C-alpha positions as CSV (number, residue, x, y, z in Angstrom):
1,M,0.0,0.0,0.0
2,K,1.0,3.6,-0.5
3,L,-0.2,6.4,1.7
4,Y,-0.2,9.8,0.1
5,F,0.3,12.4,2.8
6,S,1.2,15.9,3.7
7,P,2.8,16.6,7.1
8,D,0.3,17.3,9.8
9,A,-2.7,17.0,7.4
10,C,-5.6,14.6,8.2
11,S,-3.5,11.9,6.4
12,L,-1.6,11.7,9.7
13,A,-4.6,9.7,11.1
14,P,-4.3,6.7,8.7
15,H,-0.6,7.0,9.0
16,I,-0.9,6.4,12.7
17,V,-3.3,3.5,12.2
18,L,-1.0,1.8,9.6
19,R,1.7,1.9,12.3
20,E,-0.7,0.8,15.1
21,L,-1.6,-2.3,12.9
22,A,2.1,-2.9,11.8
23,L,0.9,-3.0,8.1
24,P,3.5,-2.7,5.4
25,F,3.2,0.6,3.5
26,D,5.1,3.3,1.7
27,L,4.8,7.0,2.5
28,V,4.5,9.3,-0.5
29,R,4.7,13.0,0.3
30,V,2.4,15.4,-1.6
31,D,2.9,19.1,-2.1
32,N,-0.7,20.3,-1.3
33,Q,-0.3,23.6,-3.2
34,A,1.4,22.3,-6.4
35,K,-0.5,18.9,-6.4
36,I,2.8,17.1,-7.1
37,T,4.1,14.1,-5.2
38,A,7.7,13.9,-4.0
39,N,8.6,11.6,-6.9
40,G,7.1,14.0,-9.4
41,E,3.7,12.4,-10.1
42,D,0.6,14.6,-10.8
43,F,-1.4,14.0,-7.6
44,L,-4.6,14.9,-9.4
45,L,-4.2,11.7,-11.5
46,I,-4.1,9.7,-8.3
47,N,-6.8,11.6,-6.4
48,P,-8.9,14.0,-8.6
49,K,-10.2,15.6,-5.4
50,G,-6.7,17.0,-5.0
51,Y,-6.2,16.5,-1.3
52,V,-4.7,13.9,1.1
53,A,-5.3,11.4,2.5
54,A,-5.3,8.9,-0.4
55,L,-4.4,5.2,0.1
56,Q,-3.4,3.3,-3.0
57,L,-4.0,-0.4,-2.5
58,D,-1.8,-3.1,-4.0
59,N,-4.4,-3.8,-6.7
60,G,-4.1,-0.2,-7.8
61,Q,-7.4,1.0,-6.4
62,V,-7.3,4.4,-4.6
63,L,-9.3,5.0,-1.4
64,T,-9.9,8.6,-0.2
65,E,-11.5,10.3,2.8
66,A,-10.0,9.7,6.2
67,S,-13.1,8.1,7.7
68,A,-13.3,5.5,4.9
69,I,-9.6,4.8,5.0
70,L,-9.5,4.4,8.7
71,Q,-12.3,1.9,8.7
72,Y,-10.8,0.0,5.8
73,L,-7.5,-0.3,7.6
74,A,-9.1,-1.4,10.9
75,D,-11.0,-4.1,9.2
76,L,-7.7,-5.6,7.7
77,K,-6.8,-6.6,11.3
78,P,-10.0,-7.0,13.3
79,D,-8.2,-8.6,16.1
80,A,-6.5,-5.3,16.9
81,H,-9.9,-3.9,17.9
82,L,-9.4,-0.5,16.4
83,A,-13.0,-0.6,15.1
84,P,-16.0,-2.6,16.3
85,T,-17.3,-5.4,14.1
86,N,-19.1,-4.3,11.0
87,G,-22.8,-4.4,11.4
88,S,-22.7,-4.0,15.1
89,W,-24.3,-1.2,17.1
90,E,-20.9,-0.2,18.3
91,R,-19.7,0.2,14.7
92,V,-22.6,2.6,14.0
93,R,-21.4,4.6,17.1
94,L,-17.9,4.7,15.6
95,Q,-19.3,5.9,12.3
96,E,-21.3,8.6,14.2
97,W,-18.1,9.8,15.8
98,L,-16.1,9.7,12.6
99,N,-18.8,11.8,10.8
100,F,-18.9,14.3,13.7
101,I,-15.1,14.7,13.6
102,A,-15.0,15.1,9.9
103,S,-17.8,17.6,9.6
104,E,-17.8,19.5,12.8
105,V,-14.2,19.3,14.2
106,H,-12.1,18.8,11.1
107,G,-14.3,21.3,9.1
108,G,-14.6,23.6,12.1
109,L,-10.8,24.0,12.5
110,A,-9.9,23.8,8.8
111,V,-11.9,26.9,8.0
112,F,-9.4,29.0,9.9
113,F,-6.7,28.1,7.4
114,N,-8.5,30.5,5.1
115,A,-6.9,33.9,5.8
116,A,-10.0,35.7,4.4
117,I,-12.0,34.5,7.4
118,Q,-11.6,37.5,9.9
119,G,-13.5,39.6,12.3
120,E,-17.1,38.8,13.3
121,V,-17.3,35.8,10.9
122,K,-14.2,34.3,12.5
123,A,-15.7,34.9,15.9
124,Q,-18.9,33.1,14.9
125,F,-16.9,30.1,13.5
126,R,-15.0,29.9,16.8
127,A,-18.1,30.0,18.9
128,T,-19.6,27.2,16.8
129,L,-16.4,25.2,17.1
130,F,-16.3,25.6,20.9
131,K,-19.8,24.2,21.1
132,R,-18.5,21.1,19.3
133,F,-15.6,21.0,21.8
134,A,-18.2,21.0,24.6
135,I,-19.8,17.8,23.1
136,L,-16.4,16.1,23.1
137,V,-15.7,17.2,26.6
138,Q,-19.0,15.6,27.8
139,T,-17.7,12.3,26.6
140,L,-14.0,12.6,27.4
141,E,-14.7,13.7,31.0
142,R,-16.4,10.3,31.5
143,Q,-14.1,8.0,29.6
144,D,-10.6,7.9,28.1
145,Y,-11.6,7.4,24.5
146,L,-14.6,8.2,22.3
147,L,-15.9,4.7,22.4
148,G,-15.2,4.1,26.1
149,S,-12.0,2.6,27.6
150,H,-10.7,1.2,24.3
151,Y,-8.7,3.3,21.7
152,S,-10.1,3.3,18.2
153,V,-9.5,4.8,14.8
154,A,-11.9,7.7,15.8
155,D,-9.4,8.7,18.5
156,A,-6.5,8.8,16.0
157,Y,-8.6,11.1,13.8
158,L,-9.7,13.4,16.6
159,F,-6.1,13.6,17.9
160,V,-4.9,14.7,14.4
161,V,-7.4,17.5,13.9
162,L,-7.3,18.8,17.4
163,R,-3.5,19.4,16.8
164,W,-4.6,22.2,14.5
165,A,-6.0,24.2,17.4
166,A,-2.6,25.4,18.4
167,V,-2.0,26.7,14.8
168,H,-5.0,28.9,15.3
169,A,-4.1,30.2,18.8
170,I,-6.7,28.0,20.5
171,D,-5.3,26.6,23.7
172,L,-6.8,23.2,24.5
173,R,-5.8,23.6,28.1
174,E,-9.1,25.6,28.4
175,W,-10.7,22.2,28.0
176,P,-8.8,20.0,30.3
177,A,-10.5,16.8,29.1
178,L,-9.3,17.6,25.5
179,A,-5.8,18.4,26.6
180,A,-5.6,15.2,28.6
181,F,-6.9,13.2,25.6
182,Q,-4.2,14.8,23.4
183,Q,-1.5,13.9,25.8
184,R,-2.8,10.3,26.2
185,V,-3.0,9.6,22.5
186,G,0.1,11.6,21.7
187,A,2.1,9.2,23.9
188,R,1.2,6.1,21.9
189,P,4.3,4.7,20.2
190,A,2.6,4.6,16.8
191,V,1.7,8.3,17.1
192,V,5.3,9.2,18.1
193,A,6.7,7.2,15.2
194,A,4.3,8.7,12.6
195,L,5.0,12.2,13.6
196,A,8.8,11.5,13.5
197,A,8.5,10.0,10.0
198,E,6.5,12.9,8.7
199,H,9.0,15.4,9.9
200,S,12.2,13.6,9.1
């Protein structure tokens, strides 16, 4: 498999999971602005959407969207329990969290990368994002991970997008449950290794 990534983008989540599962893969860096890979390929020919993450399988198929990639990887090694069994109620809960992270947290933080978002509009986006943080806090004050006591692919995804808060001068220490979650997940060996590989 090949994981097309850009450092600190949402592609970090499947990168972490690939390492958690000890699956063989190659990392291919993508210039998000130029849409060119490190080995000179036109990334738009690999993923016409033009953004990472993209996972190229050994059969040549390309899978995109972090939530889909994360579940696909987890299902390759079900004994690792990074996702509940397909068809179970717990799996539906995982999908609920993945959708919430993608639309409300990922989307809520990504908007601030647009320098045109300023003033009152920016304040409104921040207020909405902080309401989403409050929902996460309600869960993470009660339990270590989104699905309970067991780490899942949703936690890897949440960890990655919450890292963007610091880029936008949002201090997660204002939400101790989120700060503790980040510390807990950030200490995992696969997370440490993925971050080191992306910045080497």
